[in-house]
N, C-alpha and C positions, 0 to 999 in steps of 0.2 A: 130249205136247201136240198138239192138232189141228191141222188144215192153216189154218182161219180164226185160230187164235191166233198161229200161226207167221207170218201174213202181218201181224198186227198188231204183232208184235215188229219184223219186217222194216221195218215204216214208221218205227218208233222209231231203228232202226239206220241208215236213210237220212238222218236229220236232220243229223247231222254233215257227212255228203258234200254235202247240199244247201247247207248254210251256207258251207263252204268254196268251193264253186263259185260261189255268189252273191257272197261277198265278196272274192275274190282277183280282182282286176282283171288280173293277169299272164297270166291263163288265157285263151286265146283264146277267143272267144264264150261267155265264162263265164256271161251270162244265159240263154243258149240251153241250155247244159248245165245250169243250174240248173233252168229251166223243166223239162227232160226228167225230171231226178230228182224235182222235185216233183210232176210230173203222174204218174209212176209210183208214188209213194208214195200219192198221192192215190187212184188206182185200186185201190190194195190195199184201200182203205177200203170201196169199193164191193163188191170181191171177197170179202173176208172176211165182211161182212154177208150177202151172198147165200149163199154156201157155208154159213154156220151155219144160216141159215133152210132151206135147200133140204135139207140132210143131216141136220137136227136136232141140230147140233153146238153149240147156244146154250148158253155156260157162264158162271157168276159171273165169271171171269176176263174172258172176252170183254165181257160187259156193263160192267165197270168199265176195263179196260184199253183197249178201241177207242175209247171217247170220249177218254180221257187221251192216247193215242197221236196223236189228231186235234189235241188242244190243244198238245202239244209241237211237232208239225209247222208248225202254223199259227202259232202264238205267236213261234216261231223266226223265220220269215219276216217276221212284222210287226215285230219288233224290229229285225230287220236293215234293214226298210224305213225305219224312223226315222232309223238311221245313215247310209243312203244318201240321205236326203231325198225318199222316196217317199210318206212318209205322216206327218201331225202326231202327235205324241207324245199329245196330249189325247185322240185319238179312239182310239188303240191302248191308251193305258192304261185307257181305260174298257172296252174289249174285254176286256183281260187281266183286269181286276177282275172281270168277269162270270164269266170261266173259272174263277178262283180260288173264286169264290163258290160255283158249282155243284159243282166239285170237292170242296169243303169239306161240301156239302150231302151229297152221296154217301158222304164218310166217315163222317158222323154216321149216315146211314140204314145204312152197313155195320156200325156199332158196336150198331145195334139190329136187326140182322138183316135188313134191307131193302135190296136191290139196286135202285137207281134207274137204269133203262135209259134212254138217249135217246130222247126224244119226237118228234113230227114238226117241232116248231119247232126244237129242237136240231138235227135233221137239215138242215133247210132252211138254218139259220144256218151250219151247217159247209159245206154245198154252195157258198152265196154267198161265204163267206169264200175258199174255193179257187178258185173262179171268179175273184174279183178278184184274188187273189195270181197266179193264172195270167196274167190280163189285163196286171197290172203287168210281170210278167216278161217276156212278148211283146212288149209295146210299148217295154220298156227294150231290148231286144235290136234290135228293129227301128229304134228311134230311133238306134242306133249305126250303122245302115246308111244310113238316109234320114232326110229332115226329115219331122217327123210335125205335121199341123195341132193348132191348139190345140183342136180338138174332141175329140181323144183324152185331153188332160188332164181336161176338163169330164166326159167319159164316165166316166174313172177314178175322180174325185172323186164323181160322182154314185153310183157302185158302191160306194165306199167307205162314203158316207152310208147307202146301203141296208143294208150289211152291219152298221153300227153299230146301226141301228134293228132289225134282226132280232136281233142278238145281245143287246141290252137287252130286248127283248120275251121273247125266249125264256128269259132269266134270271129275268125277274119271273114267267114262267109257271112255271118248276120251282120257285121259291121259293113262290108261291101254291099249285100243287098239291102240295107236299110240307110244308106248313106246319105239319101236325100232328107231324112229327118234331122241329119246333124248340120245340114247348112245353116240353118237360121237359129241354132241354138245360141241364146244370150245368157 
């Protein structure tokens, strides 16, 4: 297994650590620690893609598993955010539905010998999701230390709506761009 693929697997392995740190309030500064682990995991996404392209190590495993690892990391955070009251379930359900739809499309493509790699909209969707999660974690930690103005909540809500819009748009874009794969699905 090459280094970019190892980084992808590492990202998946960091998910339970992140979730534990996020949800166990008895751990001092648990939001800050969760933020550090999430940020490290997110940076592996940038690094594995960079190394794979730079060193010519792009593999079918990486094309499939890299976006799946992102989905596992991001959806884990979002589900926890519902439990913590940081995000409304209806928006998160829509985001997760898109993730399952695109993953299903990739599986259909794989069954037909096609690998559907992330496009620019999918990458922007992932970046905005990760930025929103990092912002929520940071301000949650900071809010435990100092009183935060109402503008922070407005900013986080606005960012979540941007995430939702990009997520839906990129999902529609994947479906439209790969509609030929769906014509003969039995």
